[in-house]
N, C-alpha and C positions, 0 to 999 in steps of 0.2 A: 560229506556236505561241503559245497562250495562256500567261498567268502559271501557271495551274493545271496545264497540261501540263508546263510547265518544272519546277515543284515536284515533280511526281509523277516525272518522269524523273531528276531530282536525287536523289530518294530511292532510286529503282531502282538507281543506279549508286554509292550509297552516300557522297554528297557531304554529305547532311544528312538529318534525319528529317522527313517530311511525311505526315500531319499530325504536329506535335510531340507527342510521348508525354508523358503526364502524369509529373510527378517522382515518384519513389519515396516511399511514405509516410514513411519515416524522415527524408526531407528536408523534409517538410511539417509535422512536429511536432517540438517540442523534447524533450529527454530529461526536463526538469522537468514539462512538460505531460503526457507519457506516464505518468510515475510517479504524479502527481496523479490522473489518470484511472484508472489501475490500483488504486489505494488507494480510490478513491471507488466504482467500479463493481464491484470485486472479481472480475472475470472478463474473459477476453480477449474473448469474443463480446460482452459489454455494451459494452466500450470500442469495439469495432469498430463496433457500431451507433451509438454516439454520434459517432464520427469518420468514419462512412461509409467504413469501410476493412474489408477481409476479414481473417479469421482469420490468414491467411499474412502479410499486410502488417503486422499487429500483432506477430506473432511475429519477423519479420524486423527490425522496429525494436527489439524487445527485445534481439535478438541483437547488433545494431549498437551499442546503448547498454550492452550487458552488464547487463541487468536479468534476474534470474531470478524465475520464479514463485514458488519457495521463499522467496525474501527478501521478496516482496511479502506472501505469506501470513503470514509472520512478523511483519511490520509491522502487518498487519490484526488479528492476534491480540493483539498489544500494545496496540493502540488500543481494541479491544473490552474488554479486561481493565481498562484504565485508565477507561474510560467507566463500566463496571459498579461499579467500586470508588468513583468519584466520586458516582454515584448512591446508593450505599450510605452514603456520608458524608452526603449531604444528607438522606437518610432518617432516619439516626440522629442527626445533629446533631454528631457527632464522629468521629474516625477510629476504625474498628472494631478490636477485638481479633481474634486468630486464631479464637477461639471464636464470636464473633459472625459473622464471615464464614463459618465452617462451618455454622452454624445457618441463616443467611439465604440464602446463595449457595455451597454446597459446591463447585460445579464452578469458581467463581472462584479459590478457593484452589488447587485442582488446576491450573488454568491459570497462576496466578502462579507456583507452584513449578516447572512445566515450563518456562516462559519464563525466569524470572529465578532460579531455584534455591531462593529463600526468600522469605517475606513481607518480611524484613529488607532484602534486597537490592532488592526491588521499591520499598519505601518510601525507601531510600537513593537509587535512581535518579531518583525524583520529588521528593525533598526533603520527604516526608510525615514526620510525627513518629512515633516508634514508640509502641506501647502501653505501658501501665505493667505491668510483669511483678511478680506477687506483691504483698505488702502491704509498706509501708515498714518499715524496722526503725530504731528510735531508739537512738543511742549514749548510754548512761547512764555 
């Protein structure tokens, strides 16, 4: 009996697996790497192409690591809003007022309010200065 025949027979009676099967995808990727990939590629199918894994394998890994696509999409939306806001700051040379945001990027204000509840909470979350409201009043 050759070694190969011995290995095949051992597999048939359940002593071991031959040939050894590939590890499940979730054992080949860390939670952090999966999160980074989902945030970078923004879709399960693109992550699968990048890591050479099937849609089902990615979903299984997400389930194992308790990662929901809703949480990923929420983080993607936050990052997009922040990026757009920072681009607007560079364009204007200062932190914009609510009116400036409405005029230049009305959808940004909608996204900020939807995610953070208000422009104030958005600015507070990232440590941005608030805009000056109204005209200053002097105490006489």
